[in-house]
N, CA, C and O atoms as CSV, one atom per row, in Angstrom:
chain,resi,resn,atom,element,x,y,z
A,1,MET,N,N,0.848,-1.186,0.000
A,1,MET,CA,C,0.000,0.000,0.000
A,1,MET,C,C,0.888,1.242,0.000
A,1,MET,O,O,1.947,1.266,0.628
A,2,LYS,N,N,0.434,2.277,-0.720
A,2,LYS,CA,C,1.166,3.543,-0.768
A,2,LYS,C,C,0.249,4.669,-0.295
A,2,LYS,O,O,-0.908,4.768,-0.704
A,3,ILE,N,N,0.800,5.514,0.578
A,3,ILE,CA,C,0.095,6.686,1.082
A,3,ILE,C,C,0.902,7.909,0.697
A,3,ILE,O,O,2.110,7.960,0.927
A,4,LEU,N,N,0.236,8.900,0.109
A,4,LEU,CA,C,0.894,10.142,-0.269
A,4,LEU,C,C,0.498,11.231,0.723
A,4,LEU,O,O,-0.670,11.352,1.094
A,5,VAL,N,N,1.472,12.013,1.143
A,5,VAL,CA,C,1.192,13.172,1.980
A,5,VAL,C,C,1.814,14.394,1.327
A,5,VAL,O,O,2.983,14.384,0.942
A,6,GLY,N,N,1.015,15.446,1.208
A,6,GLY,CA,C,1.521,16.702,0.670
A,6,GLY,C,C,2.206,17.484,1.775
A,6,GLY,O,O,1.669,17.623,2.874
A,7,TYR,N,N,3.401,17.996,1.479
A,7,TYR,CA,C,4.145,18.737,2.501
A,7,TYR,C,C,4.715,20.009,1.909
A,7,TYR,O,O,5.481,19.972,0.946
A,8,ASP,N,N,4.333,21.148,2.499
A,8,ASP,CA,C,4.833,22.443,2.027
A,8,ASP,C,C,5.485,23.260,3.141
A,8,ASP,O,O,5.739,24.453,2.971
A,9,GLY,N,N,5.754,22.625,4.268
A,9,GLY,CA,C,6.398,23.319,5.375
A,9,GLY,C,C,5.435,23.990,6.333
A,9,GLY,O,O,5.863,24.488,7.374
A,10,SER,N,N,4.152,24.020,6.020
A,10,SER,CA,C,3.171,24.668,6.895
A,10,SER,C,C,2.836,23.783,8.091
A,10,SER,O,O,3.103,22.582,8.089
A,11,ASN,N,N,2.248,24.398,9.108
A,11,ASN,CA,C,1.820,23.637,10.284
A,11,ASN,C,C,0.759,22.607,9.921
A,11,ASN,O,O,0.777,21.487,10.430
A,12,ALA,N,N,-0.174,22.986,9.034
A,12,ALA,CA,C,-1.216,22.051,8.612
A,12,ALA,C,C,-0.600,20.853,7.889
A,12,ALA,O,O,-1.042,19.719,8.075
A,13,ALA,N,N,0.412,21.101,7.072
A,13,ALA,CA,C,1.077,20.006,6.357
A,13,ALA,C,C,1.811,19.092,7.329
A,13,ALA,O,O,1.820,17.875,7.146
A,14,MET,N,N,2.422,19.662,8.352
A,14,MET,CA,C,3.114,18.829,9.342
A,14,MET,C,C,2.118,17.982,10.114
A,14,MET,O,O,2.411,16.834,10.447
A,15,ASP,N,N,0.946,18.530,10.403
A,15,ASP,CA,C,-0.100,17.731,11.048
A,15,ASP,C,C,-0.516,16.571,10.153
A,15,ASP,O,O,-0.772,15.469,10.638
A,16,ALA,N,N,-0.582,16.820,8.846
A,16,ALA,CA,C,-0.913,15.751,7.897
A,16,ALA,C,C,0.181,14.684,7.888
A,16,ALA,O,O,-0.116,13.491,7.823
A,17,VAL,N,N,1.435,15.105,7.953
A,17,VAL,CA,C,2.550,14.154,7.990
A,17,VAL,C,C,2.454,13.273,9.242
A,17,VAL,O,O,2.642,12.059,9.164
A,18,LYS,N,N,2.167,13.875,10.371
A,18,LYS,CA,C,2.065,13.104,11.624
A,18,LYS,C,C,0.961,12.048,11.529
A,18,LYS,O,O,1.148,10.911,11.964
A,19,LEU,N,N,-0.188,12.422,10.960
A,19,LEU,CA,C,-1.264,11.451,10.791
A,19,LEU,C,C,-0.884,10.404,9.747
A,19,LEU,O,O,-1.209,9.227,9.898
A,20,ALA,N,N,-0.203,10.829,8.697
A,20,ALA,CA,C,0.227,9.888,7.659
A,20,ALA,C,C,1.182,8.840,8.229
A,20,ALA,O,O,1.137,7.679,7.823
A,21,VAL,N,N,2.041,9.236,9.160
A,21,VAL,CA,C,2.938,8.280,9.819
A,21,VAL,C,C,2.117,7.222,10.547
A,21,VAL,O,O,2.416,6.031,10.459
A,22,LEU,N,N,1.083,7.655,11.265
A,22,LEU,CA,C,0.220,6.703,11.979
A,22,LEU,C,C,-0.465,5.749,11.001
A,22,LEU,O,O,-0.533,4.545,11.251
A,23,HIS,N,N,-0.969,6.281,9.893
A,23,HIS,CA,C,-1.623,5.438,8.887
A,23,HIS,C,C,-0.627,4.465,8.267
A,23,HIS,O,O,-0.937,3.286,8.102
A,24,ALA,N,N,0.559,4.945,7.925
A,24,ALA,CA,C,1.572,4.078,7.308
A,24,ALA,C,C,1.940,2.928,8.233
A,24,ALA,O,O,2.068,1.784,7.797
A,25,LYS,N,N,2.108,3.239,9.508
A,25,LYS,CA,C,2.453,2.170,10.469
A,25,LYS,C,C,1.291,1.210,10.664
A,25,LYS,O,O,1.498,-0.001,10.739
A,26,ALA,N,N,0.077,1.729,10.747
A,26,ALA,CA,C,-1.095,0.878,10.959
A,26,ALA,C,C,-1.351,-0.058,9.787
A,26,ALA,O,O,-1.757,-1.204,9.983
A,27,PHE,N,N,-1.117,0.422,8.570
A,27,PHE,CA,C,-1.413,-0.361,7.372
A,27,PHE,C,C,-0.180,-1.017,6.764
A,27,PHE,O,O,-0.292,-1.705,5.749
A,28,GLY,N,N,1.003,-0.819,7.365
A,28,GLY,CA,C,2.227,-1.353,6.784
A,28,GLY,C,C,2.491,-0.766,5.408
A,28,GLY,O,O,2.948,-1.465,4.503
A,29,ALA,N,N,2.204,0.514,5.255
A,29,ALA,CA,C,2.273,1.170,3.949
A,29,ALA,C,C,3.574,1.939,3.767
A,29,ALA,O,O,4.252,2.293,4.731
A,30,GLN,N,N,3.897,2.184,2.514
A,30,GLN,CA,C,4.998,3.085,2.173
A,30,GLN,C,C,4.422,4.495,2.138
A,30,GLN,O,O,3.340,4.715,1.595
A,31,LEU,N,N,5.141,5.443,2.712
A,31,LEU,CA,C,4.718,6.833,2.741
A,31,LEU,C,C,5.509,7.616,1.696
A,31,LEU,O,O,6.736,7.533,1.640
A,32,ILE,N,N,4.800,8.366,0.880
A,32,ILE,CA,C,5.434,9.197,-0.140
A,32,ILE,C,C,5.113,10.652,0.190
A,32,ILE,O,O,3.963,11.079,0.091
A,33,ALA,N,N,6.133,11.408,0.579
A,33,ALA,CA,C,5.964,12.829,0.883
A,33,ALA,C,C,6.275,13.630,-0.374
A,33,ALA,O,O,7.314,13.434,-1.004
A,34,VAL,N,N,5.367,14.534,-0.735
A,34,VAL,CA,C,5.476,15.276,-1.980
A,34,VAL,C,C,5.317,16.771,-1.723
A,34,VAL,O,O,4.453,17.196,-0.957
A,35,ASN,N,N,6.162,17.553,-2.375
A,35,ASN,CA,C,6.018,19.007,-2.416
A,35,ASN,C,C,5.997,19.366,-3.892
A,35,ASN,O,O,6.837,18.894,-4.657
A,36,SER,N,N,5.045,20.198,-4.300
A,36,SER,CA,C,4.913,20.537,-5.715
A,36,SER,C,C,5.040,22.037,-5.927
A,36,SER,O,O,4.409,22.833,-5.231
A,37,LYS,N,N,5.856,22.405,-6.889
A,37,LYS,CA,C,6.010,23.789,-7.339
A,37,LYS,C,C,5.738,23.810,-8.836
A,37,LYS,O,O,6.086,22.871,-9.551
A,38,ARG,N,N,5.116,24.882,-9.305
A,38,ARG,CA,C,4.771,24.960,-10.726
A,38,ARG,C,C,6.016,24.978,-11.606
A,38,ARG,O,O,6.067,24.284,-12.622
A,39,GLY,N,N,7.012,25.759,-11.229
A,39,GLY,CA,C,8.214,25.872,-12.042
A,39,GLY,C,C,8.117,27.028,-13.028
A,39,GLY,O,O,7.134,27.769,-13.044
A,40,GLY,N,N,9.144,27.168,-13.841
A,40,GLY,CA,C,9.183,28.255,-14.817
A,40,GLY,C,C,9.270,29.604,-14.136
A,40,GLY,O,O,9.775,29.711,-13.019
A,41,LYS,N,N,8.778,30.635,-14.807
A,41,LYS,CA,C,8.897,31.980,-14.257
A,41,LYS,C,C,7.961,32.222,-13.074
A,41,LYS,O,O,8.087,33.238,-12.390
A,42,GLU,N,N,7.026,31.307,-12.824
A,42,GLU,CA,C,6.115,31.450,-11.682
A,42,GLU,C,C,6.750,31.023,-10.371
A,42,GLU,O,O,6.203,31.315,-9.308
A,43,THR,N,N,7.880,30.345,-10.412
A,43,THR,CA,C,8.536,29.861,-9.202
A,43,THR,C,C,9.949,30.417,-9.144
A,43,THR,O,O,10.769,30.167,-10.028
A,44,ARG,N,N,10.218,31.170,-8.092
A,44,ARG,CA,C,11.546,31.773,-7.924
A,44,ARG,C,C,12.540,30.707,-7.446
A,44,ARG,O,O,12.155,29.751,-6.774
A,45,PRO,N,N,13.820,30.879,-7.797
A,45,PRO,CA,C,14.844,29.919,-7.360
A,45,PRO,C,C,14.869,29.739,-5.838
A,45,PRO,O,O,15.093,28.631,-5.349
A,46,GLU,N,N,14.642,30.819,-5.092
A,46,GLU,CA,C,14.656,30.695,-3.626
A,46,GLU,C,C,13.479,29.857,-3.118
A,46,GLU,O,O,13.569,29.245,-2.054
A,47,ASP,N,N,12.362,29.826,-3.885
A,47,ASP,CA,C,11.240,28.965,-3.510
A,47,ASP,C,C,11.610,27.492,-3.691
A,47,ASP,O,O,11.234,26.645,-2.881
A,48,ILE,N,N,12.343,27.199,-4.749
A,48,ILE,CA,C,12.798,25.817,-4.989
A,48,ILE,C,C,13.781,25.405,-3.894
A,48,ILE,O,O,13.696,24.295,-3.368
A,49,LYS,N,N,14.710,26.292,-3.553
A,49,LYS,CA,C,15.680,25.992,-2.496
A,49,LYS,C,C,14.974,25.741,-1.174
A,49,LYS,O,O,15.316,24.800,-0.459
A,50,ALA,N,N,13.992,26.571,-0.841
A,50,ALA,CA,C,13.225,26.388,0.405
A,50,ALA,C,C,12.493,25.044,0.383
A,50,ALA,O,O,12.452,24.345,1.395
A,51,ALA,N,N,11.916,24.682,-0.766
A,51,ALA,CA,C,11.213,23.401,-0.885
A,51,ALA,C,C,12.181,22.231,-0.729
A,51,ALA,O,O,11.839,21.227,-0.106
A,52,GLU,N,N,13.381,22.350,-1.288
A,52,GLU,CA,C,14.395,21.293,-1.121
A,52,GLU,C,C,14.755,21.119,0.352
A,52,GLU,O,O,14.912,19.995,0.829
A,53,GLU,N,N,14.886,22.238,1.070
A,53,GLU,CA,C,15.193,22.174,2.500
A,53,GLU,C,C,14.040,21.547,3.285
A,53,GLU,O,O,14.264,20.769,4.212
A,54,GLN,N,N,12.809,21.888,2.910
A,54,GLN,CA,C,11.642,21.297,3.569
A,54,GLN,C,C,11.610,19.793,3.356
A,54,GLN,O,O,11.305,19.035,4.278
A,55,MET,N,N,11.923,19.363,2.146
A,55,MET,CA,C,11.889,17.927,1.859
A,55,MET,C,C,13.024,17.193,2.560
A,55,MET,O,O,12.853,16.046,2.974
A,56,ALA,N,N,14.181,17.836,2.699
A,56,ALA,CA,C,15.284,17.222,3.458
A,56,ALA,C,C,14.875,17.062,4.916
A,56,ALA,O,O,15.170,16.044,5.542
A,57,TYR,N,N,14.189,18.082,5.460
A,57,TYR,CA,C,13.718,17.999,6.842
A,57,TYR,C,C,12.732,16.842,7.011
A,57,TYR,O,O,12.845,16.053,7.950
A,58,ILE,N,N,11.764,16.749,6.091
A,58,ILE,CA,C,10.739,15.715,6.240
A,58,ILE,C,C,11.333,14.331,6.015
A,58,ILE,O,O,10.878,13.362,6.623
A,59,ASP,N,N,12.341,14.220,5.153
A,59,ASP,CA,C,13.037,12.942,4.969
A,59,ASP,C,C,13.684,12.511,6.280
A,59,ASP,O,O,13.575,11.350,6.674
A,60,SER,N,N,14.348,13.427,6.947
A,60,SER,CA,C,14.980,13.138,8.238
A,60,SER,C,C,13.932,12.770,9.285
A,60,SER,O,O,14.126,11.829,10.054
A,61,TYR,N,N,12.827,13.507,9.315
A,61,TYR,CA,C,11.749,13.249,10.270
A,61,TYR,C,C,11.193,11.835,10.075
A,61,TYR,O,O,11.003,11.103,11.046
A,62,LEU,N,N,10.934,11.453,8.831
A,62,LEU,CA,C,10.360,10.135,8.554
A,62,LEU,C,C,11.366,9.018,8.822
A,62,LEU,O,O,10.985,7.927,9.247
A,63,THR,N,N,12.642,9.285,8.576
A,63,THR,CA,C,13.684,8.306,8.903
A,63,THR,C,C,13.707,8.066,10.413
A,63,THR,O,O,13.798,6.924,10.862
A,64,ASP,N,N,13.624,9.145,11.193
A,64,ASP,CA,C,13.602,9.024,12.657
A,64,ASP,C,C,12.387,8.246,13.152
A,64,ASP,O,O,12.451,7.591,14.193
A,65,LYS,N,N,11.278,8.313,12.412
A,65,LYS,CA,C,10.047,7.604,12.789
A,65,LYS,C,C,10.035,6.162,12.280
A,65,LYS,O,O,9.059,5.440,12.483
A,66,ASN,N,N,11.114,5.745,11.623
A,66,ASN,CA,C,11.229,4.378,11.081
A,66,ASN,C,C,10.073,4.019,10.148
A,66,ASN,O,O,9.476,2.948,10.256
A,67,VAL,N,N,9.774,4.931,9.237
A,67,VAL,CA,C,8.710,4.708,8.263
A,67,VAL,C,C,9.340,4.499,6.892
A,67,VAL,O,O,10.199,5.274,6.471
A,68,ASP,N,N,8.907,3.444,6.196
A,68,ASP,CA,C,9.330,3.237,4.812
A,68,ASP,C,C,8.793,4.416,4.007
A,68,ASP,O,O,7.583,4.634,3.964
A,69,HIS,N,N,9.683,5.177,3.369
A,69,HIS,CA,C,9.225,6.396,2.711
A,69,HIS,C,C,10.098,6.804,1.536
A,69,HIS,O,O,11.222,6.334,1.358
A,70,GLU,N,N,9.526,7.700,0.747
A,70,GLU,CA,C,10.222,8.406,-0.330
A,70,GLU,C,C,9.820,9.868,-0.202
A,70,GLU,O,O,8.755,10.184,0.327
A,71,THR,N,N,10.682,10.755,-0.692
A,71,THR,CA,C,10.314,12.171,-0.781
A,71,THR,C,C,10.521,12.626,-2.221
A,71,THR,O,O,11.456,12.196,-2.896
A,72,HIS,N,N,9.625,13.509,-2.679
A,72,HIS,CA,C,9.706,14.002,-4.047
A,72,HIS,C,C,9.376,15.485,-4.083
A,72,HIS,O,O,8.361,15.917,-3.537
A,73,LEU,N,N,10.230,16.254,-4.722
A,73,LEU,CA,C,9.935,17.644,-5.046
A,73,LEU,C,C,9.549,17.652,-6.518
A,73,LEU,O,O,10.378,17.382,-7.387
A,74,LEU,N,N,8.296,17.962,-6.790
A,74,LEU,CA,C,7.782,17.938,-8.152
A,74,LEU,C,C,7.801,19.347,-8.736
A,74,LEU,O,O,7.275,20.281,-8.130
A,75,VAL,N,N,8.396,19.497,-9.890
A,75,VAL,CA,C,8.395,20.763,-10.622
A,75,VAL,C,C,8.072,20.388,-12.067
A,75,VAL,O,O,8.961,20.233,-12.905
A,76,ARG,N,N,6.766,20.247,-12.333
A,76,ARG,CA,C,6.355,19.682,-13.618
A,76,ARG,C,C,5.410,20.586,-14.393
A,76,ARG,O,O,4.738,20.126,-15.316
A,77,GLY,N,N,5.346,21.875,-14.031
A,77,GLY,CA,C,4.548,22.821,-14.795
A,77,GLY,C,C,3.058,22.777,-14.525
A,77,GLY,O,O,2.277,23.317,-15.308
A,78,MET,N,N,2.642,22.145,-13.428
A,78,MET,CA,C,1.223,22.062,-13.086
A,78,MET,C,C,0.977,22.761,-11.752
A,78,MET,O,O,1.912,23.022,-10.996
A,79,SER,N,N,-0.278,23.056,-11.476
A,79,SER,CA,C,-0.620,23.553,-10.153
A,79,SER,C,C,-0.347,22.429,-9.156
A,79,SER,O,O,-0.381,21.257,-9.531
A,80,PRO,N,N,-0.077,22.767,-7.892
A,80,PRO,CA,C,0.178,21.701,-6.907
A,80,PRO,C,C,-0.963,20.680,-6.820
A,80,PRO,O,O,-0.706,19.483,-6.694
A,81,GLY,N,N,-2.208,21.136,-6.886
A,81,GLY,CA,C,-3.325,20.197,-6.814
A,81,GLY,C,C,-3.316,19.212,-7.962
A,81,GLY,O,O,-3.434,18.004,-7.756
A,82,GLU,N,N,-3.175,19.728,-9.178
A,82,GLU,CA,C,-3.141,18.874,-10.366
A,82,GLU,C,C,-1.947,17.930,-10.325
A,82,GLU,O,O,-2.064,16.754,-10.670
A,83,ASP,N,N,-0.808,18.446,-9.906
A,83,ASP,CA,C,0.423,17.654,-9.856
A,83,ASP,C,C,0.280,16.495,-8.869
A,83,ASP,O,O,0.674,15.369,-9.173
A,84,ILE,N,N,-0.277,16.764,-7.698
A,84,ILE,CA,C,-0.435,15.718,-6.687
A,84,ILE,C,C,-1.411,14.646,-7.160
A,84,ILE,O,O,-1.159,13.455,-6.974
A,85,VAL,N,N,-2.517,15.055,-7.767
A,85,VAL,CA,C,-3.484,14.080,-8.279
A,85,VAL,C,C,-2.838,13.207,-9.351
A,85,VAL,O,O,-3.002,11.987,-9.344
A,86,ARG,N,N,-2.107,13.831,-10.271
A,86,ARG,CA,C,-1.471,13.059,-11.346
A,86,ARG,C,C,-0.387,12.131,-10.787
A,86,ARG,O,O,-0.307,10.966,-11.177
A,87,PHE,N,N,0.450,12.646,-9.870
A,87,PHE,CA,C,1.509,11.831,-9.277
A,87,PHE,C,C,0.910,10.636,-8.541
A,87,PHE,O,O,1.420,9.520,-8.642
A,88,ALA,N,N,-0.166,10.870,-7.806
A,88,ALA,CA,C,-0.827,9.782,-7.070
A,88,ALA,C,C,-1.322,8.709,-8.029
A,88,ALA,O,O,-1.175,7.517,-7.763
A,89,SER,N,N,-1.905,9.129,-9.139
A,89,SER,CA,C,-2.392,8.184,-10.137
A,89,SER,C,C,-1.240,7.409,-10.781
A,89,SER,O,O,-1.323,6.193,-10.955
A,90,GLU,N,N,-0.169,8.117,-11.132
A,90,GLU,CA,C,0.992,7.485,-11.774
A,90,GLU,C,C,1.670,6.466,-10.857
A,90,GLU,O,O,2.301,5.524,-11.338
A,91,ASN,N,N,1.542,6.648,-9.540
A,91,ASN,CA,C,2.244,5.794,-8.584
A,91,ASN,C,C,1.331,4.871,-7.790
A,91,ASN,O,O,1.742,4.328,-6.764
A,92,SER,N,N,0.111,4.688,-8.247
A,92,SER,CA,C,-0.856,3.778,-7.631
A,92,SER,C,C,-1.022,4.030,-6.125
A,92,SER,O,O,-1.042,3.098,-5.320
A,93,VAL,N,N,-1.138,5.303,-5.773
A,93,VAL,CA,C,-1.340,5.689,-4.375
A,93,VAL,C,C,-2.761,5.328,-3.964
A,93,VAL,O,O,-3.701,5.506,-4.739
A,94,GLU,N,N,-2.917,4.817,-2.736
A,94,GLU,CA,C,-4.225,4.375,-2.268
A,94,GLU,C,C,-4.873,5.325,-1.262
A,94,GLU,O,O,-6.042,5.156,-0.913
A,95,GLU,N,N,-4.116,6.330,-0.793
A,95,GLU,CA,C,-4.678,7.319,0.122
A,95,GLU,C,C,-3.817,8.576,0.040
A,95,GLU,O,O,-2.593,8.494,-0.056
A,96,ILE,N,N,-4.466,9.741,0.078
A,96,ILE,CA,C,-3.771,11.025,0.084
A,96,ILE,C,C,-4.139,11.756,1.366
A,96,ILE,O,O,-5.312,11.815,1.738
A,97,LEU,N,N,-3.135,12.315,2.045
A,97,LEU,CA,C,-3.375,13.166,3.211
A,97,LEU,C,C,-2.825,14.549,2.909
A,97,LEU,O,O,-1.698,14.690,2.433
A,98,ILE,N,N,-3.628,15.571,3.189
A,98,ILE,CA,C,-3.189,16.946,2.959
A,98,ILE,C,C,-3.650,17.831,4.111
A,98,ILE,O,O,-4.722,17.634,4.683
A,99,GLY,N,N,-2.822,18.796,4.429
A,99,GLY,CA,C,-3.207,19.826,5.385
A,99,GLY,C,C,-3.901,20.942,4.636
A,99,GLY,O,O,-3.511,21.291,3.522
A,100,ILE,N,N,-4.929,21.503,5.251
A,100,ILE,CA,C,-5.614,22.620,4.610
A,100,ILE,C,C,-5.519,23.852,5.494
A,100,ILE,O,O,-5.599,23.780,6.720
A,101,LYS,N,N,-5.348,24.966,4.835
A,101,LYS,CA,C,-5.261,26.243,5.535
A,101,LYS,C,C,-6.636,26.887,5.504
A,101,LYS,O,O,-7.371,26.757,4.526
A,102,ARG,N,N,-6.967,27.561,6.549
A,102,ARG,CA,C,-8.252,28.255,6.571
A,102,ARG,C,C,-8.173,29.466,5.657
A,102,ARG,O,O,-7.243,30.269,5.735
A,103,ARG,N,N,-9.154,29.578,4.803
A,103,ARG,CA,C,-9.217,30.711,3.881
A,103,ARG,C,C,-10.690,31.090,3.744
A,103,ARG,O,O,-11.560,30.220,3.782
A,104,SER,N,N,-10.964,32.345,3.589
A,104,SER,CA,C,-12.346,32.798,3.450
A,104,SER,C,C,-12.949,32.254,2.154
A,104,SER,O,O,-12.235,31.832,1.245
A,105,LYS,N,N,-14.278,32.275,2.095
A,105,LYS,CA,C,-14.961,31.825,0.880
A,105,LYS,C,C,-14.564,32.687,-0.313
A,105,LYS,O,O,-14.402,32.176,-1.421
A,106,VAL,N,N,-14.407,33.977,-0.095
A,106,VAL,CA,C,-13.990,34.880,-1.171
A,106,VAL,C,C,-12.573,34.519,-1.630
A,106,VAL,O,O,-12.293,34.507,-2.829
A,107,GLY,N,N,-11.685,34.227,-0.683
A,107,GLY,CA,C,-10.323,33.826,-1.027
A,107,GLY,C,C,-10.298,32.581,-1.883
A,107,GLY,O,O,-9.511,32.486,-2.824
A,108,LYS,N,N,-11.164,31.611,-1.561
A,108,LYS,CA,C,-11.223,30.390,-2.359
A,108,LYS,C,C,-11.730,30.674,-3.762
A,108,LYS,O,O,-11.251,30.087,-4.732
A,109,LEU,N,N,-12.705,31.577,-3.869
A,109,LEU,CA,C,-13.223,31.928,-5.195
A,109,LEU,C,C,-12.179,32.631,-6.044
A,109,LEU,O,O,-12.070,32.372,-7.242
A,110,LEU,N,N,-11.407,33.523,-5.425
A,110,LEU,CA,C,-10.406,34.283,-6.160
A,110,LEU,C,C,-9.176,33.462,-6.512
A,110,LEU,O,O,-8.650,33.577,-7.619
A,111,PHE,N,N,-8.719,32.648,-5.595
A,111,PHE,CA,C,-7.440,31.957,-5.764
A,111,PHE,C,C,-7.567,30.466,-6.043
A,111,PHE,O,O,-6.571,29.811,-6.349
A,112,GLY,N,N,-8.763,29.925,-5.945
A,112,GLY,CA,C,-8.924,28.497,-6.107
A,112,GLY,C,C,-8.395,27.775,-4.889
A,112,GLY,O,O,-7.965,28.410,-3.926
A,113,SER,N,N,-8.421,26.486,-4.920
A,113,SER,CA,C,-7.950,25.719,-3.781
A,113,SER,C,C,-7.341,24.417,-4.277
A,113,SER,O,O,-8.009,23.595,-4.904
A,114,ASN,N,N,-6.058,24.251,-3.980
A,114,ASN,CA,C,-5.409,22.996,-4.353
A,114,ASN,C,C,-6.079,21.829,-3.639
A,114,ASN,O,O,-6.266,20.760,-4.220
A,115,ALA,N,N,-6.437,22.038,-2.381
A,115,ALA,CA,C,-7.104,20.976,-1.626
A,115,ALA,C,C,-8.422,20.592,-2.291
A,115,ALA,O,O,-8.737,19.410,-2.430
A,116,GLN,N,N,-9.182,21.594,-2.696
A,116,GLN,CA,C,-10.455,21.324,-3.348
A,116,GLN,C,C,-10.240,20.525,-4.634
A,116,GLN,O,O,-10.980,19.581,-4.914
A,117,PHE,N,N,-9.228,20.906,-5.413
A,117,PHE,CA,C,-8.932,20.177,-6.648
A,117,PHE,C,C,-8.598,18.714,-6.339
A,117,PHE,O,O,-9.092,17.804,-7.004
A,118,ILE,N,N,-7.765,18.500,-5.336
A,118,ILE,CA,C,-7.368,17.132,-4.976
A,118,ILE,C,C,-8.580,16.327,-4.529
A,118,ILE,O,O,-8.775,15.193,-4.969
A,119,ILE,N,N,-9.392,16.909,-3.657
A,119,ILE,CA,C,-10.576,16.202,-3.144
A,119,ILE,C,C,-11.510,15.809,-4.282
A,119,ILE,O,O,-12.034,14.695,-4.299
A,120,LEU,N,N,-11.720,16.707,-5.223
A,120,LEU,CA,C,-12.674,16.458,-6.308
A,120,LEU,C,C,-12.134,15.560,-7.419
A,120,LEU,O,O,-12.914,14.937,-8.138
A,121,ASN,N,N,-10.804,15.484,-7.569
A,121,ASN,CA,C,-10.247,14.775,-8.724
A,121,ASN,C,C,-9.429,13.531,-8.407
A,121,ASN,O,O,-9.127,12.757,-9.315
A,122,ALA,N,N,-9.066,13.318,-7.162
A,122,ALA,CA,C,-8.261,12.141,-6.825
A,122,ALA,C,C,-9.081,10.873,-7.030
A,122,ALA,O,O,-10.296,10.860,-6.834
A,123,THR,N,N,-8.395,9.813,-7.426
A,123,THR,CA,C,-9.070,8.531,-7.654
A,123,THR,C,C,-9.008,7.634,-6.420
A,123,THR,O,O,-9.397,6.467,-6.474
A,124,CYS,N,N,-8.514,8.186,-5.303
A,124,CYS,CA,C,-8.423,7.434,-4.056
A,124,CYS,C,C,-8.967,8.320,-2.927
A,124,CYS,O,O,-9.209,9.508,-3.139
A,125,PRO,N,N,-9.158,7.757,-1.744
A,125,PRO,CA,C,-9.633,8.575,-0.622
A,125,PRO,C,C,-8.631,9.683,-0.275
A,125,PRO,O,O,-7.417,9.503,-0.367
A,126,VAL,N,N,-9.181,10.831,0.126
A,126,VAL,CA,C,-8.373,11.984,0.535
A,126,VAL,C,C,-8.763,12.348,1.967
A,126,VAL,O,O,-9.938,12.553,2.272
A,127,VAL,N,N,-7.772,12.424,2.825
A,127,VAL,CA,C,-7.969,12.832,4.213
A,127,VAL,C,C,-7.400,14.238,4.361
A,127,VAL,O,O,-6.250,14.492,4.001
A,128,THR,N,N,-8.212,15.151,4.891
A,128,THR,CA,C,-7.752,16.519,5.096
A,128,THR,C,C,-7.592,16.798,6.583
A,128,THR,O,O,-8.367,16.318,7.410
A,129,ILE,N,N,-6.571,17.583,6.904
A,129,ILE,CA,C,-6.271,17.960,8.275
A,129,ILE,C,C,-6.280,19.477,8.342
A,129,ILE,O,O,-5.690,20.151,7.497
A,130,ARG,N,N,-6.946,20.000,9.340
A,130,ARG,CA,C,-6.979,21.454,9.499
A,130,ARG,C,C,-6.218,21.871,10.728
A,130,ARG,O,O,-6.134,23.062,11.028
């Protein structure tokens, strides 16, 4: 079994990682931690460097928790929501965990929601943590 957790360095994402560790141990699953950046001119080099540091941190955290895991920084020209859904499909992921940030209804209308995209388009169950 494979479980994907989205990690962007936020507190909500770390809460998702903690729950994903519990799920991975309970189900004997491999945990795949993913951070997605669009790339190109929409993503600054310092954003990529920060994401690499976040993924190194989460790799160390998961190693300390003795969880079978992989980490991936995705820069494939898609929105994070689309990228995570596609990556999950390509890798036969059976569960996705994501942290969600509180945002007003107007904010969601203006900016969209990666979480909403994942929930509506993933082919497997999605667990959200607030």
